[in-house]
N, C-alpha and C positions, 0 to 999 in steps of 0.2 A: 352475478358476483364471481369476480377472481376468488378460489379459495386456496390454490396451489401454485406455486411456481417453480419448474426444474430449470435454471438458466444454464446449466451443462448440457441438456438435451434441447434447449430451445422450445420447451412444452410449459403449456400452463392447463390448470384445471378450473373450469368454470361450472357453478352451481346455478341453475336456472331458477329453481325454488327447492327448497328442503323442506317444506311443511306442508301439509294437506289438513287444512282446517277440519277440525272435529264438527259434525253436524248436530251433536248433543251439546255443544258448549256455547253459551250464548253469549258471556260478558268477556271471553278471551282478550286480553289485552294485545298479546301477539297479533290475532287474526284483526283488530282494528288497526295495528299499525300497515298491516298486510295490504289493507283496503284505502290507505290513504293515498295521496299524489306526491309525485315527483317533479321536478323541473327537470326538463331534458331540452338538449339542442337537437333541432332537426334540418335539413338541407331542404331548400325549396326554390323551385326553379325562378329567376327573378321576373320572367316575363309571364309566368303561370295565370296570374290573376287578369292582368290585361287579355291574354289570349282568351281565356274563359269567357271573359265577358263580351269579346267580338264575335268569337263562335256562338254563345247563346242568343246574340242579338241577330247574327244573320240568321238563324234557325227559328227566330221569335219566340224565344225562351221554351221550346218543345223538343223533348226527345225525338229525333229523326227515326227510331222504331217503333215505340207506342204511343208516341204524341203526348207523353207526361208533361204537364205545365206548372209543374211545382220548382221553381227555381232553386230552391235548397235541395232538391234529390237529382239536379242536372250538374253534368260534367262537362266539360270539353277534352273530348278525346283526340290524340295526335292520331293521325291515319299512319304517317310515317312515324315511329317513334323519335321523339325529340333529341336522344342521344346519336341518332344518324345523322351524318353530315347534311342530308338532303330532309331533315325532320324540322324544318323553320316552324316557328310559331307563328302562321298566316292561317286567316279563314279558311282558304283553299286546302289546308292541310288538317282541317278539323271537321269532327262531327260533335254534333250535341246529343249527349246519352245521357239517360238516366244510371243511376248508380249500378243498378243490377246488368243493364246492357253495355255499360262501359267496363265492368268486370269481366263478364263473358266475352266481349271483344276482346279485349286485352289476353285473356286466357285461351282464345281459338275456339270458343264453343260455336261460333259462326265467324262467317267472313262476309264481307261486302265486296260484290264483284265490280268490276269499271262499269257493267250497264246497271250500276245500282240495286242490283237484285240482292237479296239475302241468301245464303247458304249456311245450312246449319249442319254441325257435324253429324255423321251418319250415326256414331254412338249415342247423341242426344236424342236424336229423332228415335231410336229405337228403345231407349231407355223408359222405364214405368216408374212414376213420382207423382206427387202431389198436384195439385193446381198451377201453382207456378211455374212448373217447368212445362207443362201444357200450353199454357197461355202466354207467358214471358217467353219462352224459348222456341218450342217445337214450332207454333202456329205462325210463326216470322218466317219460317223457310218459305223462299220462293217469293216473297212479298218485296216491294221496292221502297227504299228508306225515302224519306221525304227529304226536300233539299231546299236550300234557301232559293229566294225568287230571283235574286240579282245572279247574274252569269257570272259576275267577278267573284262571287263568293260560294258557288258549287263546288263540290270536290273536284281535284283534278284527276282525271282517268288515269294518268300513270302511276300516281300516288296511290290511288285504290288497288291497281294491278300488282304493284310493289308489294303492298299488307297483304292481297289476296294470296300472291305466291307462298309468302309466309305460312298462310292459314293452309293452304293446300298441302304443305310439305309436312305439318303439325297433324294432319289429319291421319 
């Protein structure tokens, strides 16, 4: 919430949350209000739903990394970001990824080389954590992604190279 305004200095003050609920209070009205919902306005790409449908169909509704087949847990990830002029919403610029691998791909935890091999960030490979890190990320290093059967749907190598270069720069 905007809680202060200083027009002469062109500044304002924002409070993200001014209250930490007490664990001992069960029927606190203020806590109930803070747990309510609000209606908000969001921005969504117009093409995103159609892009997702086409990519998931091409990949037979499977994550190309772990082969998860639950459509509600799958996304269509852009290889070249849609904010890039070459980031078109076409199947050859998409990968079907589960939510974990999509987020990890976008955060450069791993990259996909043009030869379709997965390269996991060295810092992740050396990290010690629970089974999700071990099975979900570390074990995919050096593996091939699965690709659509139709040649016209397979990821374009130049797009993978462009994205992989971004990954290399972030490592």
